[in-house]
N, C-alpha and C positions, 0 to 999 in steps of 0.2 A: 296203656298196659304194655309191658315188655313182651315181645313175641316169645312163645315157649320153645326152649331148646336147652340141651345140656352140654357142658364143656367136658368132654370125655378125654381119657388118656390118649386116645388116637388123635383127637383134634389137637391136643397140646404137642404131640410128637410131630404131626404134620406141620404145625405152625413153626416149630423149631427148624424143620427141614427147609421150609420156605424162607425163613430168616437167613439160614446158611446160604441158600441159593442167591438171595439178594446181595449178600456179602461178596459172593464170588462175582456177581455182575459188577459190583462196585470195583473190585480189584482188577477186573478186565476192562474197566471204564466203559461199561455198557449201560450207564444210566440213560443215555440216548444212543441206541445202536446206529451203526453206519447206515448211510442212505439206502444202499442196496437191500440190506436186511429189513429196514423199516418198510420199504416198498413191498418186498416179498411177504412179510407178515401181515401187512394191511390187506393185501389181496387174499391171503388165506383166511383172514378174519371175516371179510365180507362174503366170500364164497361159502365158507362153512356155516355161518349164521343163517344165510338165506337158503342154503341147501337143506338145512334142518326143517325149514318151513315149506319145502317142496319146489324151490326155484330150480329150473333146469339148466341155467347157463353154467358153462364150465370156466375153469381158471383162465383159459385163453380169451374167452368172451369178456370176462371182467377186466382183465388186463387191457384189452382193447378199449373198453368203455372208460377206464381211468385215463387212457391216453387220448380220449375224445375221438375215437374211431367208431364208425358205424358197425353194428353187428346184426345178424339175422337171428331172430328168436321171438318168442311170445312177447307181445307188448307189455303185459303185466310184469313179466320177469325182468325186462329191460328197465322199466320204471323202478322196480324194487332195487335193482343194482344202482341205478343213478341216484336214487334217494339215499341209499346206504353210503355211497361214496361221499355225498355232501354231508351227511350226518357225522361220519367218522372224521372228516376233515375239520369239523367244528367241535369235536369232542372236548377239547381242553378249554373251550370258551364257556362251558356250562359249570355251574356250581352244583356239586352233587347233593347238597342238602336243601336245594330250592325246588319246590314242587312245580313252580311255573316254568323253570328251566327243563324239568322232566317232561312237561307237556309240550314245550317247544320242540324238544328232540323227537317226540312221537309225531308231531306235526310234519317234521321234515322226513322222517322214515316212512310215513304212511300217506304222504301227500299224493293225491290222484289214485289212491288204492281203496280208501274208505270214505264214507260220506262226511264224517266229522273228525278229521285228523286233529290230534292235540286236545281232544275232549274225552272225558270219561263216558263210558257207555250209559245208555238210558234204558236198557232192557235186560232181562234175565238171560244168562248164558250157561251152557254146560259143555264139557269137553267129551268128545266121542272118540273111542278107539274101535273102528269097525262099527258094529251095531250096539256096542256097549257104552253106556255113560260112565266115564271114569271119575269125573269131578263136576259137581255143581257149585258154581261160584256164588259168593254172597249176593244178595239182592242189590240192584243198581242204586237204590236209595242209601245203601250203607257204604258204597264205594268212596265218596269224598271223605267221610269221617275216618274210614279205615286207612286211607292213604295219608291223611293228615297225621294220624297216630304213627304210621310207619316212618314218615319223614322226621317226626319228633324223636323217635327212637334212634334213627340214624344219626341225627345231629347231637343228641344229648347223652346217650348211653355211654358208659365208660368201658365197655368191652373193646377188645382189639378190633381195629378197623377192618382187617382182613376177614375176620369172622363176621362182622356186621355186614360186609358186602355180600357174603353168602346168605345171611338171614334175609337181607333185603330182596335178593334175587328170588328166594323161595317164597317169601310172603307176597311179593308182587304177583308171582305166578298164581298163587292161591287166590288172591283177591280178584285177579283177572280184570283189571280196571278198564280195559279198552275193548271196543268191539272186535278189533283184530290187531295183530302186531305185538301181543303181550310177550311171546317168547323172545323175539329179537330185542325188545325193549329191556327185558330182564337181563339178558346177557350184555347188552350195550351199557346199561347203567351200572352194572357191577364193575365193568371195566373202568368207568368214570370214577367210581368210589375208590377202586384200587390205585388209581393214579395219584390219589392223595397220600398213599403209602409210599409209592416210588414211581417216578415218571416213566420208568421203563415199561410199565403196564400198558401205556398207550400203544406200544408196538409188540406186545406179547400176544400171539394168536390163541388165546384160551378157547375161543369158539371152535378152533380146528380139532382140539382133543375132545371137546363135547360132541362134535359131529362123529368123530371116530368111535365114540363110546355112547352113541345115542340111546341105545336100549337101556344101558345102565343109568343114564341121565334121567330117563322117564321113570325107571324103577325107583330111583332115589326120591323123585318127586312123589310117586304113589305111596311109597313106604312112609314118607314124612306126613302125607295127608292122612293115612290110616292111623298113624301113631299120635297125631295131634301135635307134633313138634318137629322142628326142622333139623334135628341132630344128624340124621343119616344123610340128608342133602348137604349139610355143611361138610361132613367128612368126604363125600364124593367130590365136591367142588375144591376142597383143599388139596386133594390128590391130583386133580386136574391142574390146578395152579402150580403145584410143585413140579409136576412132570413137564408142563409147558416151559417153565423157567429153565429146567435142566436141558430141554431140547434147544432152547434159545442159546444157552451157554455153549453147548456142543457145536452149534452152527457158527458161533462167533469166534471160536478158538482158531488161531492160525493153523492151517494144515501143516503137518510136520515137514514134508519135503520142501514146501515153499519157505517156511520159516527157517529151516536148517540151512538151505542154500543162501537165503538172504543174509543171515547173521554171519555165515562163514565168509561171504564176499565182503560185507561191510567191515568186519573186524580186521581183515587183511589190509584194507585201505586206511581205516581210522586207527592209526597206531599211536596216537597221542590223545589228550583230552578233547572231547567233542560234545556238542549239545544235540538236542533232538532235531533241530533244523538241519544240522550237518549230516545226521544219520539219514534224514529223509532225502537230502540231496544225493546221497550215495545210492540209496534204495529207491530209485525212480518209480513213481506211480503209486506209492503207498500213502494212505491217509495219515493225518496226525494221530488219530485214535490207534491205528495199527502200529505206528512207530512207538507210541507210549506203551502199548501192550508188549511189544518186542523188548523194549528196554526194561520194563518191569520184570518180565520173565527172565531176562539175562541177569538182572540183579538178584532175583530169588534163587537162581541156579548158581550164584557165586562166580559167574563168568566175567562180569564187569563190576567195577566199584563206582561210587558217585561222590560228588562233593557239591555243596551249595544247595539252595532250595528254590522251588518254583521255577520261574523262567531262567534263573541263574544256575540251574543244575547242570553239571558237567559229568561226563562219563569217561571211563578208561578201562581197557581190557586189563584184567589182573595178570600180573607176571607169574611165571612158574606154572 
């Protein structure tokens, strides 16, 4: 049975904004961000997702562990980070519609932290906030069937993949299929689903904005629980996805002073037709992605003109 939710005007508007943001990413050649931004965002992702679960290690600790340096801290927290580093490094090796891959990912994330990592729970669980029970999960005997249904929905339903990623995240949290690690798995697997929409999502730190809006995150889950449908949670997550994409775009745009100085210097030297490689030789130290963004921005501004296609493209400063 299809999980219950409504496609509201707000959801459609947010989906349109996300599509627009992905188009901007494409124009900036951000399908795979530059190495420095990929690294920064991966660190933010791991820190934020584990911090939501109470991990005490900071950004510097996680950076050190990624670089294979020793850190001082609670052993459990260190294991959580080491597991997360391994899991996120393997993210694109998993098929998002395969339950056994989902279980393998949980095994890596929770190895050394629970008795049976990579296996569904065998006992009844409830979620506590202080002394109050906020959610009683379905019985453990129902978990395998519910997860099978959820993966069938994910694979076969015709709704938009971005919306299905939010539905899966919510429904997985509701089912609470594992003894522990459900929250981090929900966020992790949504990212894997979104990577089928656009590969940039591997390096977009959605978890960072969830952490920054943690209260609203849990409120959206609770409201959806009480209403019996995931509509409010979908709206919340779409807002998070859109905002995170916009932040990634802002971080990726060339800073105006550097860009202005670079093109002013380059166009003084390159006074005839030139290609991207010649532009990079003049602007020492920039990457091919930065060079492509510079040239695209110059073309859009009407400062240069071009001829040819692909690798044969040549550029020249417009006269007058």
